[in-house]
C-alpha positions as MATLAB code, in Angstrom:
seq = 'MPEHWLGQCAPTADIVLPLQFDEPKRLAFLHVNVQRRRVASTQVLGQLDGNPRHTRFWTDANVQLRPTQDNDGYTVTIDHSNWTRQ';
ca = [
      -1.701   -5.668   -7.319;
      -1.766   -8.783   -9.511;
      -3.021  -11.880   -7.706;
      -0.331  -14.133   -9.173;
       2.280  -12.215   -7.170;
       1.069  -14.014   -4.036;
       1.686  -17.398   -5.644;
       5.192  -16.332   -6.629;
       6.130  -15.269   -3.095;
       8.052  -17.355   -0.629;
       5.801  -18.728    2.149;
       6.579  -15.550    4.117;
       7.329  -12.390    2.173;
       6.747   -8.664    1.896;
       5.491   -6.841   -1.192;
       6.074   -3.088   -1.431;
       4.290   -1.104   -4.148;
       4.490    2.620   -4.907;
       1.107    4.362   -4.931;
       0.125    7.242   -7.185;
      -2.065   10.118   -6.016;
      -3.560   13.203   -7.620;
      -1.081   15.364   -5.709;
       2.186   15.096   -7.670;
       4.453   15.517   -4.647;
       2.654   12.971   -2.460;
       4.786    9.847   -1.987;
       3.317    6.645   -0.561;
       3.939    2.917   -0.577;
       1.691   -0.051    0.079;
       3.283   -2.727    2.267;
       1.681   -6.176    2.044;
       2.820   -8.847    4.484;
       2.381  -12.321    2.976;
       2.077  -15.483    5.080;
       1.597  -18.857    3.391;
       1.052  -17.093    0.067;
      -1.951  -15.151    1.419;
      -2.268  -11.526    2.483;
      -1.691  -11.408    6.240;
      -1.665   -7.644    6.767;
      -1.431   -4.379    4.879;
      -0.340   -0.864    5.679;
       0.535    2.328    3.884;
       3.650    4.389    4.497;
       3.191    7.892    3.207;
       4.875   11.253    3.075;
       3.204   14.128    4.904;
       4.610   16.856    2.711;
       6.665   17.298   -0.422;
       9.783   18.711    1.223;
      12.528   16.100    0.630;
      14.863   17.569    3.270;
      12.408   17.717    6.149;
       9.871   15.135    5.178;
       7.920   13.225    7.767;
       6.094    9.987    7.159;
       2.887    8.470    8.520;
       1.577    4.931    8.519;
      -1.997    3.795    8.133;
      -3.258    0.251    8.599;
      -6.763    1.098    7.345;
      -6.149   -0.428    3.915;
      -8.429   -2.865    2.121;
      -7.543   -5.199   -0.731;
     -10.531   -6.311   -2.763;
     -10.511   -8.715   -5.713;
     -10.985   -6.921   -9.029;
     -14.039   -7.651  -11.136;
     -12.040   -9.796  -13.525;
     -10.459  -11.760  -10.607;
      -6.992  -11.027  -11.944;
      -5.776   -8.978   -9.009;
      -6.658   -6.727   -6.119;
      -7.872   -3.154   -5.894;
      -6.343   -1.100   -3.094;
      -8.770    1.053   -1.096;
      -7.344    3.512    1.413;
      -9.292    5.765    3.752;
      -7.124    8.857    3.434;
      -9.528   11.165    5.287;
      -7.172   11.134    8.277;
      -4.121   12.239    6.259;
      -3.409   15.675    7.554;
      -0.338   17.828    7.345;
       1.294   18.304   10.715;
];
C-alpha cells in the first residue's frame, strides 16, 4: 500500500485493497480504516472457499502494516495460520 494514499485521504476514510494469494481461488481484501490521515485499524475479509454460490467469508484483525525498506509504502503481513475451511 503506497504511503501517499494516506495523505490523499479525507480526515476519515476507508481504503480497501484486493490481496493476492498462491491459491488462485482464494479471494481476500484488506480494509484499512484511516483517521486523521493515519492508519487507525486494519482487518482482512477473506473467502473460505472458492465456491461462488455458497461462499462464506471470515474476518481477521491480526494484520500488520510495516513501512517498506525504501519508506515509500507499507508491507502487509497477515497471520493466516488460523484460516481454516469450515
